N, C-alpha and C positions, 0 to 999 in steps of 0.2 A: 135888614133886620139885625144882622150880626154887628154892624156898626152901632146901632141903637143899643144893643145889648151891652157892648163894650162901654159905652158912655154911662149907661145906667149902673153897671157893676162898679164903676169908679165912684159914682155918686151915692149909691144906696147899699152897696155890697151885695154878695150873693144872696144872703138871707132876705134882703129887702126887695130883690128882683122878683117881679111877677109877670106873668104873660100879659096881663092887662096893661101894666106900665109899659111893657115892651111894645105892645100894639099902639098905644098912644104916642110913644116917642117915635116909632117908625112910621106913624101916620098910615097905619093899615088896620083893616078890620081884624078883630080877634080871631075870626075864622081863618084868616090868611095865615096867622101865626100857627094855628093848629093844623093847617094844611101841610106845613113843612116840619113842624116840631110837636111831638106829643106833650112835652112839658118843658119847664125851664131848664132842667138838667140836660135835655137834648140840645137846647139852644146853646147852653154854655159849653157842651161837648163840641159842638160845631165850631164855636169861637175858639176853643182851645186847640182844636185840630188845625184851624186856619193859622193860629199863632205859631204852632209847631212847624207847619210848612213854611211860614214866613221866616222863622228862625233858621231853619235848615237851608232855605234859599239864600239868606243873607250870609250864612257860613260858606256855602258853596261859592258864592261870588267872591267873598273875601279870600278863601283858600285857593281859588283857581287863578288868582292874580299872579301866583308864582313868586310872590315877594317874601315868602317864608322859607328860611333856610333849614329850620329845625322843627321837629314836632311840637316843641313847647311854644313856638310862635303861634302855631295853630290853636293850641289850648288857650293861650292868652287872647287870641281873636275870638274864640268861642265864649270866653268869659266877658269880653268887651261887648259882644253882640247881645248877650243876655242882659247886661247892664243897660245898654242902649235901648233895648226893648222896654225895660222897666221905666226908663225916662220918657219914651216917646210913643209907645203903642197903647192906645186907650184899652183899659180893662186888664192889661197884662200884669201890672203891679199887684192887682187883687187876685187874679186867677192863676198867674204863673202858667204852668202847664197842667192845670186842672186839679192840683192837689187839694184845693179848698173844697171842691165838690166831691171828689172821689179819687183815692190814690191809684185806682185802676181805670181812670177815665180814658186813657189813650189805648190801653190794651188790657183785656180781662185777665191775662196771665202774668203780666209784669206791671210793677208800679210805674208811675209816670216818669220818675227820674231814671229808672232803669231803661226805659224806652229811649230817653234822651241820651243816656250814656252809651247805649248800643249804637245809636245813629252817629254819635261823635266818634266812637271807636272805629266804626266802619270807615269813616273818612280818614281818620288818622292812619289806619292800616293802608288804605288805598293811596293816599296822597303823600305820606311820609315814610312808608315802609316799616311802621312799627310792627313788631311781631304780634301776630294774632293769637295770643295765648289766653287761657282762663285767668291767669294771674293778672294780666293787663286789663282784661275786661272787669275783673273784680275791683282792681285798683281804681279804674275809671268810674265805676259806680260809687265807690267811697268818695272820690274827688267831686263828683257831681253833687252828691248829698251835702258835702261840706261847703262847696261853693254856693249852693242854693241857700243853705242856712245862713252863711255869712253875708250874702247879698241881701237877704231879707233883713238881717240885722242892720246893715248899712242904711236901708231905706226906712227902717223904723226910727233910726237915730236922726236922719235928715231926709226930708221929702225928695231931695235931689240925689240922695245916696252919699253917705259919709265917705269922702275920698280916702281917708286914712284906713277905714275898715276895708274898703274895696281894694286898696293896694296890698294890705296884709293878706286878704283872701287870695289874691293872685299869687303872691309869694308863697303862701302856705301850700296851695294846690300845685304849683310848679315844683317845689321841693319834694312834696309827697310823691308826685308822679315820677320825678327823677329817680327816686329810690327803687321804683318798681319797673320802670321802662328801661332805664339804662343799666340795670343791675346785670 
């Protein structure tokens, strides 16, 4: 059902998604949809959580390769994975990490990008020895927000992602974080 949801979100958007359409696409009875999900928001939340887990798994695989000498290589890899998911994961370009549906879809106390920033911060601290400070966490939240906005811009300008905007986004994020991490 989540795969069908991802396809439909790409085709009709969140607003156009209905449980009836989902049941038809997934070739299940509508009762089966409601057996697992009370409404379309719950379905999209499950898809968003799956996407977040996939993103974090992809990062873990990338970062565990040991091929990164510095923390900023890990940040570049995080941005590259986010871009790759925009290009390859059905539904991701529309939903991202759920902000289209609810800014608190992943956690009722933190907005979605703050959750992602927290997960990335945790790995940067563990893998690269970045100091676990409030300033670093705040700077990473700002960086995630900026990267998210610029990547969305790149995909609005070009369905495959405007490479010029994406390159500038990476440069901007790297320079911004250098000021706060290496200070």
